[in-house]
mmCIF file of the N, C-alpha and C atoms, coordinates in Angstrom:
data_MODEL
# 
_entry.id   MODEL 
# 
loop_
_atom_site.group_PDB 
_atom_site.id 
_atom_site.type_symbol 
_atom_site.label_atom_id 
_atom_site.label_alt_id 
_atom_site.label_comp_id 
_atom_site.label_asym_id 
_atom_site.label_entity_id 
_atom_site.label_seq_id 
_atom_site.pdbx_PDB_ins_code 
_atom_site.Cartn_x 
_atom_site.Cartn_y 
_atom_site.Cartn_z 
_atom_site.occupancy 
_atom_site.B_iso_or_equiv 
_atom_site.pdbx_formal_charge 
_atom_site.auth_seq_id 
_atom_site.auth_comp_id 
_atom_site.auth_asym_id 
_atom_site.auth_atom_id 
_atom_site.pdbx_PDB_model_num 
ATOM 1   N N  . MET A 1 1  ? 3.600  -97.373 49.790  1.00 0.00 ? 1  MET A N  1 
ATOM 2   C CA . MET A 1 1  ? 2.293  -97.385 48.420  1.00 0.00 ? 1  MET A CA 1 
ATOM 3   C C  . MET A 1 1  ? 2.917  -95.880 47.617  1.00 0.00 ? 1  MET A C  1 
ATOM 4   N N  . ALA A 1 2  ? 2.288  -95.080 48.731  1.00 0.00 ? 2  ALA A N  1 
ATOM 5   C CA . ALA A 1 2  ? 1.922  -93.938 48.188  1.00 0.00 ? 2  ALA A CA 1 
ATOM 6   C C  . ALA A 1 2  ? 2.375  -93.121 47.641  1.00 0.00 ? 2  ALA A C  1 
ATOM 7   N N  . THR A 1 3  ? 4.315  -93.255 47.721  1.00 0.00 ? 3  THR A N  1 
ATOM 8   C CA . THR A 1 3  ? 5.227  -92.966 46.881  1.00 0.00 ? 3  THR A CA 1 
ATOM 9   C C  . THR A 1 3  ? 5.347  -93.912 45.636  1.00 0.00 ? 3  THR A C  1 
ATOM 10  N N  . ASP A 1 4  ? 4.724  -95.108 45.431  1.00 0.00 ? 4  ASP A N  1 
ATOM 11  C CA . ASP A 1 4  ? 4.892  -96.157 43.770  1.00 0.00 ? 4  ASP A CA 1 
ATOM 12  C C  . ASP A 1 4  ? 3.893  -94.971 43.359  1.00 0.00 ? 4  ASP A C  1 
ATOM 13  N N  . MET A 1 5  ? 2.857  -94.893 43.500  1.00 0.00 ? 5  MET A N  1 
ATOM 14  C CA . MET A 1 5  ? 1.906  -94.534 43.283  1.00 0.00 ? 5  MET A CA 1 
ATOM 15  C C  . MET A 1 5  ? 1.951  -93.194 42.699  1.00 0.00 ? 5  MET A C  1 
ATOM 16  N N  . ARG A 1 6  ? 2.807  -92.249 43.353  1.00 0.00 ? 6  ARG A N  1 
ATOM 17  C CA . ARG A 1 6  ? 3.555  -90.500 42.698  1.00 0.00 ? 6  ARG A CA 1 
ATOM 18  C C  . ARG A 1 6  ? 4.306  -90.910 42.023  1.00 0.00 ? 6  ARG A C  1 
ATOM 19  N N  . GLN A 1 7  ? 5.565  -92.088 42.384  1.00 0.00 ? 7  GLN A N  1 
ATOM 20  C CA . GLN A 1 7  ? 6.238  -92.094 40.941  1.00 0.00 ? 7  GLN A CA 1 
ATOM 21  C C  . GLN A 1 7  ? 5.629  -92.830 40.056  1.00 0.00 ? 7  GLN A C  1 
ATOM 22  N N  . VAL A 1 8  ? 4.716  -93.023 39.645  1.00 0.00 ? 8  VAL A N  1 
ATOM 23  C CA . VAL A 1 8  ? 4.136  -93.605 38.592  1.00 0.00 ? 8  VAL A CA 1 
ATOM 24  C C  . VAL A 1 8  ? 3.265  -92.275 37.891  1.00 0.00 ? 8  VAL A C  1 
ATOM 25  N N  . LEU A 1 9  ? 2.333  -91.554 38.341  1.00 0.00 ? 9  LEU A N  1 
ATOM 26  C CA . LEU A 1 9  ? 2.208  -90.780 38.080  1.00 0.00 ? 9  LEU A CA 1 
ATOM 27  C C  . LEU A 1 9  ? 3.006  -89.517 37.675  1.00 0.00 ? 9  LEU A C  1 
ATOM 28  N N  . ASP A 1 10 ? 4.415  -89.396 38.161  1.00 0.00 ? 10 ASP A N  1 
ATOM 29  C CA . ASP A 1 10 ? 5.278  -88.346 37.985  1.00 0.00 ? 10 ASP A CA 1 
ATOM 30  C C  . ASP A 1 10 ? 5.457  -89.026 36.556  1.00 0.00 ? 10 ASP A C  1 
ATOM 31  N N  . SER A 1 11 ? 6.181  -90.050 36.336  1.00 0.00 ? 11 SER A N  1 
ATOM 32  C CA . SER A 1 11 ? 6.539  -90.913 34.940  1.00 0.00 ? 11 SER A CA 1 
ATOM 33  C C  . SER A 1 11 ? 5.837  -90.656 33.922  1.00 0.00 ? 11 SER A C  1 
ATOM 34  N N  . MET A 1 12 ? 3.897  -90.884 33.843  1.00 0.00 ? 12 MET A N  1 
ATOM 35  C CA . MET A 1 12 ? 3.069  -90.646 33.593  1.00 0.00 ? 12 MET A CA 1 
ATOM 36  C C  . MET A 1 12 ? 3.501  -89.312 32.885  1.00 0.00 ? 12 MET A C  1 
ATOM 37  N N  . GLU A 1 13 ? 3.161  -88.297 33.675  1.00 0.00 ? 13 GLU A N  1 
ATOM 38  C CA . GLU A 1 13 ? 3.439  -87.031 33.163  1.00 0.00 ? 13 GLU A CA 1 
ATOM 39  C C  . GLU A 1 13 ? 4.690  -86.655 32.730  1.00 0.00 ? 13 GLU A C  1 
ATOM 40  N N  . ASN A 1 14 ? 5.581  -87.214 33.352  1.00 0.00 ? 14 ASN A N  1 
ATOM 41  C CA . ASN A 1 14 ? 6.590  -86.718 32.141  1.00 0.00 ? 14 ASN A CA 1 
ATOM 42  C C  . ASN A 1 14 ? 6.572  -87.662 30.757  1.00 0.00 ? 14 ASN A C  1 
ATOM 43  N N  . ALA A 1 15 ? 6.279  -88.670 30.590  1.00 0.00 ? 15 ALA A N  1 
ATOM 44  C CA . ALA A 1 15 ? 5.587  -89.053 29.133  1.00 0.00 ? 15 ALA A CA 1 
ATOM 45  C C  . ALA A 1 15 ? 4.693  -88.120 28.186  1.00 0.00 ? 15 ALA A C  1 
ATOM 46  N N  . LEU A 1 16 ? 4.084  -88.103 28.967  1.00 0.00 ? 16 LEU A N  1 
ATOM 47  C CA . LEU A 1 16 ? 3.112  -86.825 28.266  1.00 0.00 ? 16 LEU A CA 1 
ATOM 48  C C  . LEU A 1 16 ? 3.073  -85.053 27.950  1.00 0.00 ? 16 LEU A C  1 
ATOM 49  N N  . ARG A 1 17 ? 4.551  -85.298 28.922  1.00 0.00 ? 17 ARG A N  1 
ATOM 50  C CA . ARG A 1 17 ? 4.780  -84.112 28.513  1.00 0.00 ? 17 ARG A CA 1 
ATOM 51  C C  . ARG A 1 17 ? 6.058  -84.235 27.069  1.00 0.00 ? 17 ARG A C  1 
ATOM 52  N N  . LEU A 1 18 ? 6.624  -85.216 27.227  1.00 0.00 ? 18 LEU A N  1 
ATOM 53  C CA . LEU A 1 18 ? 7.304  -85.497 25.950  1.00 0.00 ? 18 LEU A CA 1 
ATOM 54  C C  . LEU A 1 18 ? 7.480  -85.929 24.754  1.00 0.00 ? 18 LEU A C  1 
ATOM 55  N N  . ARG A 1 19 ? 6.120  -86.027 24.884  1.00 0.00 ? 19 ARG A N  1 
ATOM 56  C CA . ARG A 1 19 ? 5.198  -87.008 23.856  1.00 0.00 ? 19 ARG A CA 1 
ATOM 57  C C  . ARG A 1 19 ? 4.217  -85.334 23.098  1.00 0.00 ? 19 ARG A C  1 
ATOM 58  N N  . ILE A 1 20 ? 3.726  -84.392 23.895  1.00 0.00 ? 20 ILE A N  1 
ATOM 59  C CA . ILE A 1 20 ? 3.320  -83.528 23.719  1.00 0.00 ? 20 ILE A CA 1 
ATOM 60  C C  . ILE A 1 20 ? 4.467  -82.641 23.256  1.00 0.00 ? 20 ILE A C  1 
ATOM 61  N N  . GLN A 1 21 ? 5.691  -82.063 23.516  1.00 0.00 ? 21 GLN A N  1 
ATOM 62  C CA . GLN A 1 21 ? 6.755  -81.141 23.285  1.00 0.00 ? 21 GLN A CA 1 
ATOM 63  C C  . GLN A 1 21 ? 7.049  -81.979 21.658  1.00 0.00 ? 21 GLN A C  1 
ATOM 64  N N  . ALA A 1 22 ? 7.119  -83.195 21.620  1.00 0.00 ? 22 ALA A N  1 
ATOM 65  C CA . ALA A 1 22 ? 7.753  -83.942 20.139  1.00 0.00 ? 22 ALA A CA 1 
ATOM 66  C C  . ALA A 1 22 ? 6.759  -83.879 19.259  1.00 0.00 ? 22 ALA A C  1 
ATOM 67  N N  . ASP A 1 23 ? 5.956  -83.894 19.486  1.00 0.00 ? 23 ASP A N  1 
ATOM 68  C CA . ASP A 1 23 ? 4.075  -83.545 18.352  1.00 0.00 ? 23 ASP A CA 1 
ATOM 69  C C  . ASP A 1 23 ? 4.376  -82.180 18.225  1.00 0.00 ? 23 ASP A C  1 
ATOM 70  N N  . ALA A 1 24 ? 4.711  -80.965 18.892  1.00 0.00 ? 24 ALA A N  1 
ATOM 71  C CA . ALA A 1 24 ? 4.794  -79.243 18.702  1.00 0.00 ? 24 ALA A CA 1 
ATOM 72  C C  . ALA A 1 24 ? 5.986  -79.372 17.848  1.00 0.00 ? 24 ALA A C  1 
ATOM 73  N N  . GLU A 1 25 ? 7.339  -80.178 18.559  1.00 0.00 ? 25 GLU A N  1 
ATOM 74  C CA . GLU A 1 25 ? 7.462  -80.068 17.250  1.00 0.00 ? 25 GLU A CA 1 
ATOM 75  C C  . GLU A 1 25 ? 7.950  -80.233 15.786  1.00 0.00 ? 25 GLU A C  1 
ATOM 76  N N  . ARG A 1 26 ? 7.322  -81.721 15.482  1.00 0.00 ? 26 ARG A N  1 
ATOM 77  C CA . ARG A 1 26 ? 6.845  -82.125 14.584  1.00 0.00 ? 26 ARG A CA 1 
ATOM 78  C C  . ARG A 1 26 ? 6.465  -81.347 13.502  1.00 0.00 ? 26 ARG A C  1 
ATOM 79  N N  . ARG A 1 27 ? 4.940  -80.915 14.430  1.00 0.00 ? 27 ARG A N  1 
ATOM 80  C CA . ARG A 1 27 ? 4.096  -79.213 13.565  1.00 0.00 ? 27 ARG A CA 1 
ATOM 81  C C  . ARG A 1 27 ? 4.979  -78.512 12.996  1.00 0.00 ? 27 ARG A C  1 
ATOM 82  N N  . SER A 1 28 ? 5.482  -78.168 14.451  1.00 0.00 ? 28 SER A N  1 
ATOM 83  C CA . SER A 1 28 ? 6.648  -76.787 13.653  1.00 0.00 ? 28 SER A CA 1 
ATOM 84  C C  . SER A 1 28 ? 7.637  -76.693 12.353  1.00 0.00 ? 28 SER A C  1 
ATOM 85  N N  . ALA A 1 29 ? 7.691  -78.439 12.982  1.00 0.00 ? 29 ALA A N  1 
ATOM 86  C CA . ALA A 1 29 ? 9.053  -79.070 11.608  1.00 0.00 ? 29 ALA A CA 1 
ATOM 87  C C  . ALA A 1 29 ? 8.567  -78.842 10.016  1.00 0.00 ? 29 ALA A C  1 
ATOM 88  N N  . ASN A 1 30 ? 6.951  -79.620 10.176  1.00 0.00 ? 30 ASN A N  1 
ATOM 89  C CA . ASN A 1 30 ? 6.282  -78.798 9.259   1.00 0.00 ? 30 ASN A CA 1 
ATOM 90  C C  . ASN A 1 30 ? 5.683  -77.952 8.343   1.00 0.00 ? 30 ASN A C  1 
ATOM 91  N N  . ALA A 1 31 ? 5.292  -77.071 9.332   1.00 0.00 ? 31 ALA A N  1 
ATOM 92  C CA . ALA A 1 31 ? 4.654  -76.444 8.605   1.00 0.00 ? 31 ALA A CA 1 
ATOM 93  C C  . ALA A 1 31 ? 5.827  -75.001 8.050   1.00 0.00 ? 31 ALA A C  1 
ATOM 94  N N  . GLU A 1 32 ? 7.352  -75.454 8.417   1.00 0.00 ? 32 GLU A N  1 
ATOM 95  C CA . GLU A 1 32 ? 8.028  -75.076 8.550   1.00 0.00 ? 32 GLU A CA 1 
ATOM 96  C C  . GLU A 1 32 ? 8.787  -75.597 6.605   1.00 0.00 ? 32 GLU A C  1 
ATOM 97  N N  . GLN A 1 33 ? 7.940  -76.516 6.500   1.00 0.00 ? 33 GLN A N  1 
ATOM 98  C CA . GLN A 1 33 ? 8.801  -77.203 5.619   1.00 0.00 ? 33 GLN A CA 1 
ATOM 99  C C  . GLN A 1 33 ? 7.352  -76.769 4.246   1.00 0.00 ? 33 GLN A C  1 
ATOM 100 N N  . LYS A 1 34 ? 6.776  -76.753 4.916   1.00 0.00 ? 34 LYS A N  1 
ATOM 101 C CA . LYS A 1 34 ? 5.285  -76.411 3.909   1.00 0.00 ? 34 LYS A CA 1 
ATOM 102 C C  . LYS A 1 34 ? 5.223  -74.373 3.255   1.00 0.00 ? 34 LYS A C  1 
ATOM 103 N N  . GLU A 1 35 ? 5.722  -74.304 4.573   1.00 0.00 ? 35 GLU A N  1 
ATOM 104 C CA . GLU A 1 35 ? 6.183  -72.528 4.129   1.00 0.00 ? 35 GLU A CA 1 
ATOM 105 C C  . GLU A 1 35 ? 6.935  -72.076 3.133   1.00 0.00 ? 35 GLU A C  1 
ATOM 106 N N  . LYS A 1 36 ? 7.895  -73.646 3.107   1.00 0.00 ? 36 LYS A N  1 
ATOM 107 C CA . LYS A 1 36 ? 9.398  -73.490 2.315   1.00 0.00 ? 36 LYS A CA 1 
ATOM 108 C C  . LYS A 1 36 ? 9.445  -73.810 1.045   1.00 0.00 ? 36 LYS A C  1 
ATOM 109 N N  . GLU A 1 37 ? 7.908  -74.756 1.197   1.00 0.00 ? 37 GLU A N  1 
ATOM 110 C CA . GLU A 1 37 ? 7.496  -75.975 -0.349  1.00 0.00 ? 37 GLU A CA 1 
ATOM 111 C C  . GLU A 1 37 ? 7.493  -73.930 -0.928  1.00 0.00 ? 37 GLU A C  1 
ATOM 112 N N  . PHE A 1 38 ? 5.923  -73.703 -0.275  1.00 0.00 ? 38 PHE A N  1 
ATOM 113 C CA . PHE A 1 38 ? 5.281  -71.906 -0.931  1.00 0.00 ? 38 PHE A CA 1 
ATOM 114 C C  . PHE A 1 38 ? 6.214  -71.478 -1.384  1.00 0.00 ? 38 PHE A C  1 
ATOM 115 N N  . LYS A 1 39 ? 6.844  -70.762 -0.803  1.00 0.00 ? 39 LYS A N  1 
ATOM 116 C CA . LYS A 1 39 ? 8.048  -70.481 -1.587  1.00 0.00 ? 39 LYS A CA 1 
ATOM 117 C C  . LYS A 1 39 ? 8.310  -70.202 -2.190  1.00 0.00 ? 39 LYS A C  1 
ATOM 118 N N  . GLU A 1 40 ? 9.251  -71.312 -2.291  1.00 0.00 ? 40 GLU A N  1 
ATOM 119 C CA . GLU A 1 40 ? 9.689  -72.297 -3.549  1.00 0.00 ? 40 GLU A CA 1 
ATOM 120 C C  . GLU A 1 40 ? 8.508  -72.512 -5.079  1.00 0.00 ? 40 GLU A C  1 
ATOM 121 N N  . LYS A 1 41 ? 7.637  -72.433 -4.515  1.00 0.00 ? 41 LYS A N  1 
ATOM 122 C CA . LYS A 1 41 ? 6.163  -72.790 -5.080  1.00 0.00 ? 41 LYS A CA 1 
ATOM 123 C C  . LYS A 1 41 ? 6.114  -71.147 -6.100  1.00 0.00 ? 41 LYS A C  1 
ATOM 124 N N  . LEU A 1 42 ? 6.380  -70.214 -5.028  1.00 0.00 ? 42 LEU A N  1 
ATOM 125 C CA . LEU A 1 42 ? 5.970  -68.995 -5.536  1.00 0.00 ? 42 LEU A CA 1 
ATOM 126 C C  . LEU A 1 42 ? 6.944  -68.010 -6.250  1.00 0.00 ? 42 LEU A C  1 
ATOM 127 N N  . MET A 1 43 ? 8.117  -68.629 -5.755  1.00 0.00 ? 43 MET A N  1 
ATOM 128 C CA . MET A 1 43 ? 9.493  -68.379 -6.586  1.00 0.00 ? 43 MET A CA 1 
ATOM 129 C C  . MET A 1 43 ? 9.246  -68.224 -8.007  1.00 0.00 ? 43 MET A C  1 
ATOM 130 N N  . ARG A 1 44 ? 8.626  -69.915 -8.122  1.00 0.00 ? 44 ARG A N  1 
ATOM 131 C CA . ARG A 1 44 ? 8.683  -70.156 -9.879  1.00 0.00 ? 44 ARG A CA 1 
ATOM 132 C C  . ARG A 1 44 ? 7.286  -70.016 -10.355 1.00 0.00 ? 44 ARG A C  1 
ATOM 133 N N  . ALA A 1 45 ? 6.454  -69.311 -9.750  1.00 0.00 ? 45 ALA A N  1 
ATOM 134 C CA . ALA A 1 45 ? 5.120  -68.791 -10.748 1.00 0.00 ? 45 ALA A CA 1 
ATOM 135 C C  . ALA A 1 45 ? 6.344  -67.477 -10.773 1.00 0.00 ? 45 ALA A C  1 
ATOM 136 N N  . ALA A 1 46 ? 6.789  -66.663 -10.199 1.00 0.00 ? 46 ALA A N  1 
ATOM 137 C CA . ALA A 1 46 ? 6.935  -64.717 -10.930 1.00 0.00 ? 46 ALA A CA 1 
ATOM 138 C C  . ALA A 1 46 ? 7.710  -65.533 -11.358 1.00 0.00 ? 46 ALA A C  1 
ATOM 139 N N  . ALA A 1 47 ? 9.080  -66.626 -11.751 1.00 0.00 ? 47 ALA A N  1 
ATOM 140 C CA . ALA A 1 47 ? 9.715  -66.687 -12.361 1.00 0.00 ? 47 ALA A CA 1 
ATOM 141 C C  . ALA A 1 47 ? 9.387  -66.701 -14.175 1.00 0.00 ? 47 ALA A C  1 
ATOM 142 N N  . GLY A 1 48 ? 8.261  -67.777 -13.853 1.00 0.00 ? 48 GLY A N  1 
ATOM 143 C CA . GLY A 1 48 ? 7.556  -68.309 -14.676 1.00 0.00 ? 48 GLY A CA 1 
ATOM 144 C C  . GLY A 1 48 ? 6.777  -66.444 -15.781 1.00 0.00 ? 48 GLY A C  1 
ATOM 145 N N  . LYS A 1 49 ? 5.836  -66.137 -14.084 1.00 0.00 ? 49 LYS A N  1 
ATOM 146 C CA . LYS A 1 49 ? 5.617  -64.931 -14.719 1.00 0.00 ? 49 LYS A CA 1 
ATOM 147 C C  . LYS A 1 49 ? 5.927  -63.507 -15.522 1.00 0.00 ? 49 LYS A C  1 
ATOM 148 N N  . ALA A 1 50 ? 6.965  -63.378 -14.890 1.00 0.00 ? 50 ALA A N  1 
ATOM 149 C CA . ALA A 1 50 ? 8.474  -62.540 -15.667 1.00 0.00 ? 50 ALA A CA 1 
ATOM 150 C C  . ALA A 1 50 ? 8.860  -63.052 -17.371 1.00 0.00 ? 50 ALA A C  1 
ATOM 151 N N  . GLU A 1 51 ? 9.179  -64.544 -17.188 1.00 0.00 ? 51 GLU A N  1 
ATOM 152 C CA . GLU A 1 51 ? 9.969  -64.657 -18.790 1.00 0.00 ? 51 GLU A CA 1 
ATOM 153 C C  . GLU A 1 51 ? 8.481  -64.334 -19.433 1.00 0.00 ? 51 GLU A C  1 
ATOM 154 N N  . LEU A 1 52 ? 7.466  -65.154 -19.010 1.00 0.00 ? 52 LEU A N  1 
ATOM 155 C CA . LEU A 1 52 ? 6.184  -64.191 -19.325 1.00 0.00 ? 52 LEU A CA 1 
ATOM 156 C C  . LEU A 1 52 ? 5.915  -62.759 -20.241 1.00 0.00 ? 52 LEU A C  1 
ATOM 157 N N  . ASP A 1 53 ? 5.956  -62.204 -19.042 1.00 0.00 ? 53 ASP A N  1 
ATOM 158 C CA . ASP A 1 53 ? 5.847  -60.547 -19.772 1.00 0.00 ? 53 ASP A CA 1 
ATOM 159 C C  . ASP A 1 53 ? 7.152  -60.590 -20.256 1.00 0.00 ? 53 ASP A C  1 
ATOM 160 N N  . GLY A 1 54 ? 8.292  -61.030 -20.125 1.00 0.00 ? 54 GLY A N  1 
ATOM 161 C CA . GLY A 1 54 ? 9.067  -60.965 -21.683 1.00 0.00 ? 54 GLY A CA 1 
ATOM 162 C C  . GLY A 1 54 ? 8.661  -61.130 -22.556 1.00 0.00 ? 54 GLY A C  1 
ATOM 163 N N  . LYS A 1 55 ? 7.850  -61.741 -23.013 1.00 0.00 ? 55 LYS A N  1 
ATOM 164 C CA . LYS A 1 55 ? 7.966  -63.180 -24.266 1.00 0.00 ? 55 LYS A CA 1 
ATOM 165 C C  . LYS A 1 55 ? 6.321  -61.978 -24.836 1.00 0.00 ? 55 LYS A C  1 
ATOM 166 N N  . ILE A 1 56 ? 5.989  -61.717 -24.172 1.00 0.00 ? 56 ILE A N  1 
ATOM 167 C CA . ILE A 1 56 ? 4.179  -60.277 -24.255 1.00 0.00 ? 56 ILE A CA 1 
ATOM 168 C C  . ILE A 1 56 ? 5.060  -59.148 -24.725 1.00 0.00 ? 56 ILE A C  1 
ATOM 169 N N  . SER A 1 57 ? 6.191  -58.661 -23.935 1.00 0.00 ? 57 SER A N  1 
ATOM 170 C CA . SER A 1 57 ? 6.647  -57.490 -24.262 1.00 0.00 ? 57 SER A CA 1 
ATOM 171 C C  . SER A 1 57 ? 7.884  -57.791 -25.529 1.00 0.00 ? 57 SER A C  1 
ATOM 172 N N  . GLY A 1 58 ? 8.025  -58.763 -25.678 1.00 0.00 ? 58 GLY A N  1 
ATOM 173 C CA . GLY A 1 58 ? 9.525  -58.631 -27.244 1.00 0.00 ? 58 GLY A CA 1 
ATOM 174 C C  . GLY A 1 58 ? 7.666  -59.096 -28.500 1.00 0.00 ? 58 GLY A C  1 
ATOM 175 N N  . VAL A 1 59 ? 6.400  -60.055 -27.990 1.00 0.00 ? 59 VAL A N  1 
ATOM 176 C CA . VAL A 1 59 ? 5.494  -60.185 -28.756 1.00 0.00 ? 59 VAL A CA 1 
ATOM 177 C C  . VAL A 1 59 ? 5.499  -58.387 -29.825 1.00 0.00 ? 59 VAL A C  1 
ATOM 178 N N  . LYS A 1 60 ? 4.686  -57.688 -28.268 1.00 0.00 ? 60 LYS A N  1 
ATOM 179 C CA . LYS A 1 60 ? 4.231  -56.261 -28.485 1.00 0.00 ? 60 LYS A CA 1 
ATOM 180 C C  . LYS A 1 60 ? 5.388  -55.366 -29.582 1.00 0.00 ? 60 LYS A C  1 
ATOM 181 N N  . GLY A 1 61 ? 6.612  -55.281 -28.749 1.00 0.00 ? 61 GLY A N  1 
ATOM 182 C CA . GLY A 1 61 ? 7.024  -54.593 -29.280 1.00 0.00 ? 61 GLY A CA 1 
ATOM 183 C C  . GLY A 1 61 ? 7.695  -55.183 -31.335 1.00 0.00 ? 61 GLY A C  1 
ATOM 184 N N  . ALA A 1 62 ? 7.614  -55.891 -31.687 1.00 0.00 ? 62 ALA A N  1 
ATOM 185 C CA . ALA A 1 62 ? 7.411  -57.167 -32.854 1.00 0.00 ? 62 ALA A CA 1 
ATOM 186 C C  . ALA A 1 62 ? 6.153  -56.436 -33.818 1.00 0.00 ? 62 ALA A C  1 
ATOM 187 N N  . GLU A 1 63 ? 5.569  -55.913 -33.138 1.00 0.00 ? 63 GLU A N  1 
ATOM 188 C CA . GLU A 1 63 ? 3.922  -55.947 -33.419 1.00 0.00 ? 63 GLU A CA 1 
ATOM 189 C C  . GLU A 1 63 ? 4.171  -54.174 -33.855 1.00 0.00 ? 63 GLU A C  1 
ATOM 190 N N  . ASP A 1 64 ? 4.526  -53.460 -32.975 1.00 0.00 ? 64 ASP A N  1 
ATOM 191 C CA . ASP A 1 64 ? 4.145  -52.378 -32.955 1.00 0.00 ? 64 ASP A CA 1 
ATOM 192 C C  . ASP A 1 64 ? 6.449  -51.445 -34.129 1.00 0.00 ? 64 ASP A C  1 
ATOM 193 N N  . ALA A 1 65 ? 6.918  -52.124 -34.725 1.00 0.00 ? 65 ALA A N  1 
ATOM 194 C CA . ALA A 1 65 ? 7.775  -52.400 -35.326 1.00 0.00 ? 65 ALA A CA 1 
ATOM 195 C C  . ALA A 1 65 ? 7.018  -52.718 -36.866 1.00 0.00 ? 65 ALA A C  1 
ATOM 196 N N  . VAL A 1 66 ? 6.278  -53.801 -36.521 1.00 0.00 ? 66 VAL A N  1 
ATOM 197 C CA . VAL A 1 66 ? 6.010  -53.161 -38.061 1.00 0.00 ? 66 VAL A CA 1 
ATOM 198 C C  . VAL A 1 66 ? 4.638  -52.982 -38.449 1.00 0.00 ? 66 VAL A C  1 
ATOM 199 N N  . ARG A 1 67 ? 3.653  -51.830 -37.574 1.00 0.00 ? 67 ARG A N  1 
ATOM 200 C CA . ARG A 1 67 ? 3.349  -51.452 -37.794 1.00 0.00 ? 67 ARG A CA 1 
ATOM 201 C C  . ARG A 1 67 ? 3.719  -50.044 -38.531 1.00 0.00 ? 67 ARG A C  1 
ATOM 202 N N  . ARG A 1 68 ? 4.707  -49.931 -37.696 1.00 0.00 ? 68 ARG A N  1 
ATOM 203 C CA . ARG A 1 68 ? 6.196  -48.706 -37.890 1.00 0.00 ? 68 ARG A CA 1 
ATOM 204 C C  . ARG A 1 68 ? 6.439  -48.489 -38.934 1.00 0.00 ? 68 ARG A C  1 
ATOM 205 N N  . ASP A 1 69 ? 6.582  -49.828 -39.448 1.00 0.00 ? 69 ASP A N  1 
ATOM 206 C CA . ASP A 1 69 ? 7.570  -50.204 -40.118 1.00 0.00 ? 69 ASP A CA 1 
ATOM 207 C C  . ASP A 1 69 ? 5.606  -50.300 -42.136 1.00 0.00 ? 69 ASP A C  1 
ATOM 208 N N  . GLN A 1 70 ? 5.340  -50.301 -41.924 1.00 0.00 ? 70 GLN A N  1 
ATOM 209 C CA . GLN A 1 70 ? 3.906  -50.234 -42.713 1.00 0.00 ? 70 GLN A CA 1 
ATOM 210 C C  . GLN A 1 70 ? 3.636  -49.198 -42.936 1.00 0.00 ? 70 GLN A C  1 
ATOM 211 N N  . LEU A 1 71 ? 3.643  -48.168 -41.840 1.00 0.00 ? 71 LEU A N  1 
ATOM 212 C CA . LEU A 1 71 ? 3.284  -46.767 -41.834 1.00 0.00 ? 71 LEU A CA 1 
ATOM 213 C C  . LEU A 1 71 ? 4.418  -45.932 -42.646 1.00 0.00 ? 71 LEU A C  1 
ATOM 214 N N  . MET A 1 72 ? 5.522  -46.207 -42.756 1.00 0.00 ? 72 MET A N  1 
ATOM 215 C CA . MET A 1 72 ? 6.615  -45.371 -43.349 1.00 0.00 ? 72 MET A CA 1 
ATOM 216 C C  . MET A 1 72 ? 6.313  -46.095 -44.945 1.00 0.00 ? 72 MET A C  1 
ATOM 217 N N  . ILE A 1 73 ? 6.460  -46.869 -44.426 1.00 0.00 ? 73 ILE A N  1 
ATOM 218 C CA . ILE A 1 73 ? 6.127  -47.558 -46.285 1.00 0.00 ? 73 ILE A CA 1 
ATOM 219 C C  . ILE A 1 73 ? 4.189  -46.542 -47.289 1.00 0.00 ? 73 ILE A C  1 
ATOM 220 N N  . MET A 1 74 ? 3.889  -46.689 -46.227 1.00 0.00 ? 74 MET A N  1 
ATOM 221 C CA . MET A 1 74 ? 2.602  -46.057 -46.491 1.00 0.00 ? 74 MET A CA 1 
ATOM 222 C C  . MET A 1 74 ? 3.024  -44.254 -47.068 1.00 0.00 ? 74 MET A C  1 
ATOM 223 N N  . MET A 1 75 ? 3.765  -43.460 -46.051 1.00 0.00 ? 75 MET A N  1 
ATOM 224 C CA . MET A 1 75 ? 4.092  -42.848 -46.586 1.00 0.00 ? 75 MET A CA 1 
ATOM 225 C C  . MET A 1 75 ? 5.460  -42.586 -47.527 1.00 0.00 ? 75 MET A C  1 
ATOM 226 N N  . MET A 1 76 ? 5.706  -43.455 -48.109 1.00 0.00 ? 76 MET A N  1 
ATOM 227 C CA . MET A 1 76 ? 7.281  -42.756 -48.348 1.00 0.00 ? 76 MET A CA 1 
ATOM 228 C C  . MET A 1 76 ? 6.139  -43.386 -50.284 1.00 0.00 ? 76 MET A C  1 
ATOM 229 N N  . ALA A 1 77 ? 4.912  -43.914 -50.012 1.00 0.00 ? 77 ALA A N  1 
ATOM 230 C CA . ALA A 1 77 ? 4.021  -43.892 -51.398 1.00 0.00 ? 77 ALA A CA 1 
ATOM 231 C C  . ALA A 1 77 ? 3.193  -42.701 -51.436 1.00 0.00 ? 77 ALA A C  1 
ATOM 232 N N  . GLY A 1 78 ? 3.228  -41.946 -50.631 1.00 0.00 ? 78 GLY A N  1 
ATOM 233 C CA . GLY A 1 78 ? 2.121  -40.679 -50.585 1.00 0.00 ? 78 GLY A CA 1 
ATOM 234 C C  . GLY A 1 78 ? 0.749  -41.415 -50.640 1.00 0.00 ? 78 GLY A C  1 
ATOM 235 N N  . LEU A 1 79 ? 0.478  -42.234 -49.439 1.00 0.00 ? 79 LEU A N  1 
ATOM 236 C CA . LEU A 1 79 ? -0.914 -42.364 -49.567 1.00 0.00 ? 79 LEU A CA 1 
ATOM 237 C C  . LEU A 1 79 ? -1.308 -41.852 -47.740 1.00 0.00 ? 79 LEU A C  1 
# 
């Protein structure tokens, strides 16, 4: 009788260990997936910022060119 009870307890302990291990593996996989998604989102944001910075730089360059051209016209006109 004692050995039967011991086997039942050992079986329950092993089942509990396996369940805890499976839960830990599932949480680990979930954390890895969330980290991967976060990194992808961060990369997209960085790429979007780089693109936006490039457009801003282009606009500023165009504005500078217009000012330069206006200054040249004013200098040639003797103003």
